[in-house]
SENU-789048 format. One record per residue (C-alpha): residue number from 0; residue in one letter; z, x, y. Coordinates in pm, 1 decimal. Layout:
// residues N
PT  num  residu         z         x         y
PT  NUM       A         Z         X         Y
...
// end
This chain:
// residues 305
PT  num  residu         z         x         y
PT    0       M    1213.5     716.1    2502.7
PT    1       R     940.2     556.0    2296.3
PT    2       D     796.1     892.1    2196.7
PT    3       D    1140.6    1020.6    2093.1
PT    4       Y    1183.6     719.0    1867.6
PT    5       L     845.0     772.5    1703.1
PT    6       V     929.3    1139.7    1645.2
PT    7       Y    1254.4    1026.1    1482.6
PT    8       L    1070.3     777.8    1258.2
PT    9       G     822.5    1042.2    1149.9
PT   10       G    1059.6    1335.7    1115.1
PT   11       I    1377.1    1170.3     982.4
PT   12       R    1263.5     839.8     833.4
PT   13       K     942.1    1000.5     700.6
PT   14       L     721.4     704.8     789.2
PT   15       S     349.1     747.4     735.9
PT   16       P     110.5     823.7    1026.8
PT   17       H     -45.3     478.3     983.4
PT   18       T     296.2     307.9    1012.0
PT   19       L     387.8     521.1    1313.6
PT   20       E      65.0     420.8    1483.6
PT   21       S     146.6      52.3    1427.0
PT   22       Y     500.7      96.0    1563.8
PT   23       G     364.7     278.8    1866.2
PT   24       K     120.1      -1.3    1947.1
PT   25       D     390.6    -266.6    1907.3
PT   26       L     630.6     -84.5    2140.9
PT   27       E     351.0     -25.1    2389.8
PT   28       K     275.9    -399.9    2389.5
PT   29       Y     643.8    -474.7    2450.9
PT   30       E     664.7    -228.5    2742.2
PT   31       S     345.4    -373.1    2887.7
PT   32       Y     493.9    -723.8    2870.1
PT   33       L     809.5    -610.1    3049.4
PT   34       G     601.5    -421.1    3305.9
PT   35       T     422.4    -737.4    3417.7
PT   36       R     765.8    -880.5    3495.0
PT   37       G     900.0    -573.2    3669.3
PT   38       V    1158.8    -505.6    3398.5
PT   39       R    1236.7    -169.3    3237.0
PT   40       P    1321.2    -156.9    2863.4
PT   41       E    1670.4     -19.0    2925.6
PT   42       S    1758.9    -310.0    3154.9
PT   43       A    1599.8    -591.8    2950.1
PT   44       G    1823.0    -875.7    2835.1
PT   45       V    1820.0   -1148.4    2572.4
PT   46       A    1611.7   -1374.0    2797.9
PT   47       D    1343.7   -1102.7    2816.5
PT   48       A    1349.0   -1064.9    2437.7
PT   49       R    1307.5   -1439.5    2388.2
PT   50       G    1030.5   -1443.5    2646.6
PT   51       F     848.3   -1166.6    2461.5
PT   52       V     862.3   -1359.5    2133.0
PT   53       A     739.9   -1676.3    2306.0
PT   54       W     456.5   -1481.3    2468.8
PT   55       L     347.0   -1332.7    2135.6
PT   56       T     341.4   -1678.8    1979.2
PT   57       H     142.5   -1817.1    2273.2
PT   58       E    -105.9   -1530.8    2228.3
PT   59       G    -178.7   -1663.5    1881.5
PT   60       L     -14.4   -1394.7    1668.5
PT   61       S      88.5   -1499.5    1319.6
PT   62       P     460.4   -1535.2    1241.8
PT   63       R     436.2   -1225.0    1021.1
PT   64       S     292.7   -1017.6    1305.2
PT   65       V     556.6   -1147.5    1546.6
PT   66       N     833.5   -1064.7    1297.9
PT   67       R     697.3    -713.0    1254.9
PT   68       M     715.4    -661.2    1632.0
PT   69       I    1066.6    -806.1    1653.3
PT   70       S    1179.5    -568.6    1378.9
PT   71       G    1014.6    -269.4    1543.8
PT   72       V    1157.2    -333.3    1890.4
PT   73       R    1501.6    -415.6    1748.2
PT   74       G    1498.9     -80.6    1568.4
PT   75       W    1401.7      98.3    1889.1
PT   76       Y    1698.3     -52.6    2071.9
PT   77       R    1932.4      47.0    1786.7
PT   78       F    1802.4     400.4    1827.3
PT   79       M    1870.3     390.7    2202.9
PT   80       E    2214.3     233.5    2151.0
PT   81       R    2322.6     520.8    1926.2
PT   82       R    2225.0     761.9    2200.1
PT   83       S    2399.4     557.0    2473.4
PT   84       L    2066.8     499.0    2649.6
PT   85       V    2122.7     121.3    2662.7
PT   86       A    2439.1     -85.9    2683.1
PT   87       S    2331.3    -345.2    2424.5
PT   88       N    2046.5    -453.3    2200.8
PT   89       P    1873.2    -764.0    2345.0
PT   90       F    1700.7    -825.1    2010.2
PT   91       A    2025.2    -832.2    1811.0
PT   92       E    2041.7   -1211.0    1849.4
PT   93       I    1669.2   -1275.6    1801.2
PT   94       H    1593.9   -1428.4    1463.7
PT   95       S    1269.5   -1382.1    1275.1
PT   96       L    1024.1   -1672.2    1265.0
PT   97       R     989.4   -1874.6     948.5
PT   98       T     685.8   -1772.3     746.7
PT   99       E     498.6   -1937.3     464.0
PT  100       K     580.8   -1766.4     136.6
PT  101       R     263.4   -1611.4       1.6
PT  102       L     231.6   -1502.1    -357.3
PT  103       P      51.2   -1170.3    -408.8
PT  104       S    -306.0   -1194.8    -532.2
PT  105       F    -378.4   -1047.5    -873.3
PT  106       L    -646.4   -1030.1   -1139.9
PT  107       F    -605.0   -1166.6   -1490.0
PT  108       E    -614.7    -907.7   -1767.3
PT  109       E    -972.1    -988.8   -1868.9
PT  110       E   -1087.5    -972.6   -1505.9
PT  111       M    -923.3    -633.2   -1458.9
PT  112       A   -1077.8    -499.7   -1780.3
PT  113       R   -1420.5    -615.0   -1665.1
PT  114       L   -1381.4    -448.7   -1326.5
PT  115       V   -1249.7    -107.6   -1437.2
PT  116       E   -1516.1     -76.7   -1708.7
PT  117       M   -1808.0    -149.5   -1475.2
PT  118       P   -1881.0     215.3   -1383.9
PT  119       I   -1948.9     309.1   -1747.1
PT  120       R   -2123.4     -14.7   -1842.0
PT  121       E   -2389.8       9.1   -1573.2
PT  122       P   -2700.5     226.0   -1619.8
PT  123       C   -2724.5     520.6   -1382.1
PT  124       A   -2947.7     812.5   -1294.0
PT  125       D   -2856.1    1157.3   -1425.7
PT  126       G   -2733.9    1269.5   -1084.8
PT  127       D   -2495.9     974.2   -1062.6
PT  128       A   -2324.4    1023.0   -1397.9
PT  129       F   -2040.6    1237.5   -1262.4
PT  130       W   -1965.0     995.2    -979.3
PT  131       K   -1953.6     706.0   -1225.1
PT  132       L   -1691.3     901.7   -1420.7
PT  133       R   -1496.0     956.0   -1100.2
PT  134       D   -1514.5     586.9   -1009.1
PT  135       R   -1389.4     485.0   -1353.3
PT  136       A   -1102.3     735.3   -1325.7
PT  137       V   -1008.0     603.3    -979.9
PT  138       L    -999.7     240.4   -1095.1
PT  139       E    -818.1     317.2   -1420.6
PT  140       T    -556.7     529.7   -1241.4
PT  141       L    -490.7     261.7    -980.6
PT  142       Y    -435.9       0.2   -1249.6
PT  143       S    -250.9     220.8   -1498.8
PT  144       T       2.9     357.8   -1248.6
PT  145       G      39.7      72.5    -999.1
PT  146       C      42.2     333.2    -723.0
PT  147       R     -52.5     267.5    -362.7
PT  148       I    -392.8     380.1    -239.8
PT  149       S    -225.7     642.1     -17.3
PT  150       E     -44.6     779.5    -323.6
PT  151       L    -368.3     790.6    -523.3
PT  152       V    -570.7     987.1    -268.4
PT  153       S    -280.2    1229.8    -216.4
PT  154       L    -268.6    1329.5    -583.9
PT  155       D    -317.0    1701.8    -644.1
PT  156       L    -407.9    1865.1    -974.1
PT  157       H     -54.9    1991.4   -1033.5
PT  158       D      76.7    1634.2    -999.3
PT  159       V    -107.2    1511.0   -1307.3
PT  160       D      14.1    1583.8   -1661.5
PT  161       L    -245.4    1444.3   -1901.1
PT  162       K     -66.1    1585.9   -2203.9
PT  163       N     242.8    1376.3   -2128.2
PT  164       H      44.1    1081.7   -1986.5
PT  165       S     222.5    1096.9   -1650.5
PT  166       A     176.5    1179.2   -1284.5
PT  167       R     404.3    1251.5    -991.2
PT  168       V     339.6    1060.0    -668.6
PT  169       M     491.1    1076.0    -323.0
PT  170       G     580.0     727.3    -205.1
PT  171       K     707.6     575.4     117.0
PT  172       G     974.1     773.6     297.2
PT  173       S     862.6    1086.6     106.3
PT  174       K    1032.4     956.0    -208.2
PT  175       E     892.1    1115.6    -519.2
PT  176       R     860.9     923.4    -846.2
PT  177       N     693.3     952.9   -1183.5
PT  178       V     429.5     706.0   -1296.2
PT  179       F     259.4     673.2   -1632.0
PT  180       L    -101.2     694.3   -1743.7
PT  181       G    -224.6     471.5   -2022.5
PT  182       V    -467.7     590.5   -2289.2
PT  183       A    -769.6     451.8   -2102.2
PT  184       A    -662.9     627.7   -1780.8
PT  185       V    -604.8     960.0   -1959.1
PT  186       E    -943.8     943.6   -2130.3
PT  187       S   -1126.4     860.4   -1808.1
PT  188       L    -942.7    1136.5   -1617.7
PT  189       R   -1023.1    1394.8   -1887.6
PT  190       A   -1392.7    1304.5   -1879.8
PT  191       Y   -1400.8    1324.1   -1500.5
PT  192       M   -1191.0    1640.1   -1461.8
PT  193       T   -1400.7    1831.9   -1715.1
PT  194       L   -1694.9    1816.0   -1472.7
PT  195       R   -1496.4    1814.7   -1148.6
PT  196       P   -1498.7    2198.6   -1096.7
PT  197       Y   -1877.6    2196.6   -1066.0
PT  198       H   -1867.6    1953.7    -774.7
PT  199       V   -1563.4    2063.8    -575.7
PT  200       R   -1589.8    2260.8    -251.6
PT  201       A   -1383.0    2580.1    -246.3
PT  202       A   -1182.0    2563.5      73.6
PT  203       S    -829.8    2573.0     207.7
PT  204       A    -657.6    2396.4     491.6
PT  205       P    -623.0    2597.5     820.0
PT  206       D    -249.3    2636.9     766.5
PT  207       G    -299.7    2788.8     423.3
PT  208       A    -183.1    2479.8     237.6
PT  209       P    -378.4    2358.9     -67.8
PT  210       G    -713.8    2236.3      52.9
PT  211       P    -974.2    1999.7     -91.4
PT  212       T    -993.1    2194.2    -418.3
PT  213       A    -638.3    2079.5    -498.1
PT  214       A    -726.7    1711.0    -475.1
PT  215       V    -765.9    1520.8    -801.7
PT  216       F   -1021.1    1279.9    -660.6
PT  217       I   -1304.4    1424.7    -453.5
PT  218       N   -1582.9    1275.8    -244.4
PT  219       Q   -1950.8    1365.8    -254.6
PT  220       R   -1896.3    1652.0     -10.4
PT  221       G   -1643.7    1808.3    -246.5
PT  222       G   -1340.6    1727.7     -30.9
PT  223       R   -1045.3    1497.5     -86.6
PT  224       I   -1143.4    1133.5    -109.8
PT  225       T    -998.2     909.0     162.3
PT  226       D    -849.9     559.2     163.4
PT  227       R   -1173.9     438.2     311.6
PT  228       G   -1372.0     607.8      35.6
PT  229       V   -1173.5     430.9    -235.9
PT  230       R   -1219.5      96.3     -60.6
PT  231       F   -1594.0     160.0     -43.6
PT  232       I   -1607.7     239.1    -417.0
PT  233       L   -1413.6     -75.7    -500.5
PT  234       G   -1633.4    -284.9    -272.2
PT  235       E   -1948.7    -163.1    -446.8
PT  236       Y   -1828.1    -274.8    -790.3
PT  237       L   -1675.8    -598.8    -665.3
PT  238       A   -2007.0    -701.0    -514.1
PT  239       R   -2163.0    -676.9    -859.9
PT  240       A   -1867.0    -802.5   -1064.8
PT  241       N   -1882.2   -1147.6    -904.4
PT  242       L   -1515.7   -1225.8    -975.4
PT  243       G   -1497.2   -1485.7    -700.6
PT  244       K   -1176.4   -1335.0    -562.2
PT  245       R   -1082.5   -1117.1    -268.1
PT  246       V    -972.8    -787.1    -422.4
PT  247       T    -826.7    -484.5    -245.1
PT  248       P    -677.9    -159.7    -380.8
PT  249       H    -337.4    -327.1    -346.2
PT  250       T    -454.2    -603.0    -581.7
PT  251       F    -444.3    -339.5    -857.5
PT  252       R     -76.3    -281.1    -776.5
PT  253       H      -3.9    -653.6    -782.3
PT  254       S    -189.8    -691.1   -1112.6
PT  255       F      -4.9    -393.4   -1262.9
PT  256       A     334.3    -550.5   -1188.5
PT  257       T     230.4    -901.1   -1292.1
PT  258       H      88.9    -789.1   -1627.0
PT  259       L     396.7    -579.4   -1709.0
PT  260       L     632.0    -869.9   -1640.2
PT  261       D     409.3   -1116.3   -1825.5
PT  262       R     436.2    -892.2   -2132.0
PT  263       G     814.8    -878.3   -2116.5
PT  264       A     889.8    -565.5   -1912.4
PT  265       D    1234.2    -547.3   -1750.8
PT  266       I    1213.5    -618.5   -1379.2
PT  267       R    1425.6    -315.3   -1290.5
PT  268       A    1188.2     -91.2   -1482.3
PT  269       V     897.7    -241.9   -1287.0
PT  270       Q    1091.9    -183.9    -963.9
PT  271       E    1127.2     183.7   -1056.0
PT  272       L     759.5     220.0   -1143.0
PT  273       L     650.4      57.5    -816.6
PT  274       G     892.0     266.2    -610.0
PT  275       H    1053.0     -38.2    -446.9
PT  276       A    1381.3      36.0    -269.5
PT  277       S    1500.1    -322.2    -315.2
PT  278       L    1483.8    -541.9    -624.3
PT  279       S    1409.7    -843.2    -403.3
PT  280       T    1071.0    -687.1    -319.7
PT  281       T     982.0    -673.5    -688.2
PT  282       Q    1105.7   -1026.6    -759.9
PT  283       V     801.9   -1180.1    -591.6
PT  284       Y     609.3   -1099.0    -910.0
PT  285       T     840.7   -1318.0   -1115.1
PT  286       H     721.9   -1607.1    -898.4
PT  287       V     363.7   -1523.8    -991.2
PT  288       G     463.5   -1555.9   -1355.7
PT  289       M     632.0   -1888.8   -1287.9
PT  290       E     319.9   -2022.7   -1119.6
PT  291       K     117.3   -1934.3   -1428.3
PT  292       L     373.8   -2107.7   -1650.0
PT  293       K     358.6   -2420.1   -1434.1
PT  294       K     -20.3   -2434.6   -1467.9
PT  295       V       1.9   -2397.9   -1845.2
PT  296       Y     269.7   -2670.0   -1858.9
PT  297       R      73.7   -2913.4   -1641.6
PT  298       R    -240.0   -2857.3   -1846.7
PT  299       A     -72.9   -2881.4   -2189.1
PT  300       H     220.1   -3123.7   -2168.7
PT  301       P     128.1   -3490.4   -2234.1
PT  302       H     356.6   -3625.1   -1959.8
PT  303       A     308.1   -3347.7   -1706.6
PT  304       S      57.2   -3547.2   -1502.2
// end
């Protein structure tokens, strides 16, 4: 039953392989918990569901991790309910744990400018010049579009329209959207893509689909760059930038949204650009703006402190 649910999530809900792997591990943990108590998933009750949540908490999992598992198992039971495989959903009455509200981390505009310009500011050997151009294009594209790292590495040549300063990305749930490229991103992409053909490996995927040569961003073997490759690139420049902050590829996305809203962009436009299904997901960035305003107020107002 678990495998059927994962097939459904991948085939119908279009969840990513990484997300499917996480769901699979969570469901496996739940089945293992029930197994130690001699209970099968289809016969589990509310008491078993509560016991599972208590066990996860006792194991030291964070409230966010526990809530993710509750959501995953609840969804599995809904799937089985619709197929009359279970009489009821034992997790229907289980509420999520309270979590501390965390604001997304972001870089200030001057910090972001310093980071994305590092590849072209640093001296390099002749053989490294092309890869510096690629690194600059990667960082500029992440910041200019606000796309996820998975969306960035999946970009193919036909997805990018430098003339119209735009790109087409495939987001979560296989939802396609258009994102925009600023002048700096277009210039860095043009410089990189002019030399890209000399470094790409001519190959195709076994099924005949576009292979590594279709990828916008390539690695040093001439194939499509991976998530891990982008993280490595970012880590190299962060180590030298000395920003004093923990920065991930997703920090670029957070910074993109924060800077747009700080400069007066409409929140629904930002929602569209980020590819958020719900406006409430985007609204977290308005809180970031409020925190900045509070700091300015406390520092500047005579009676603020």
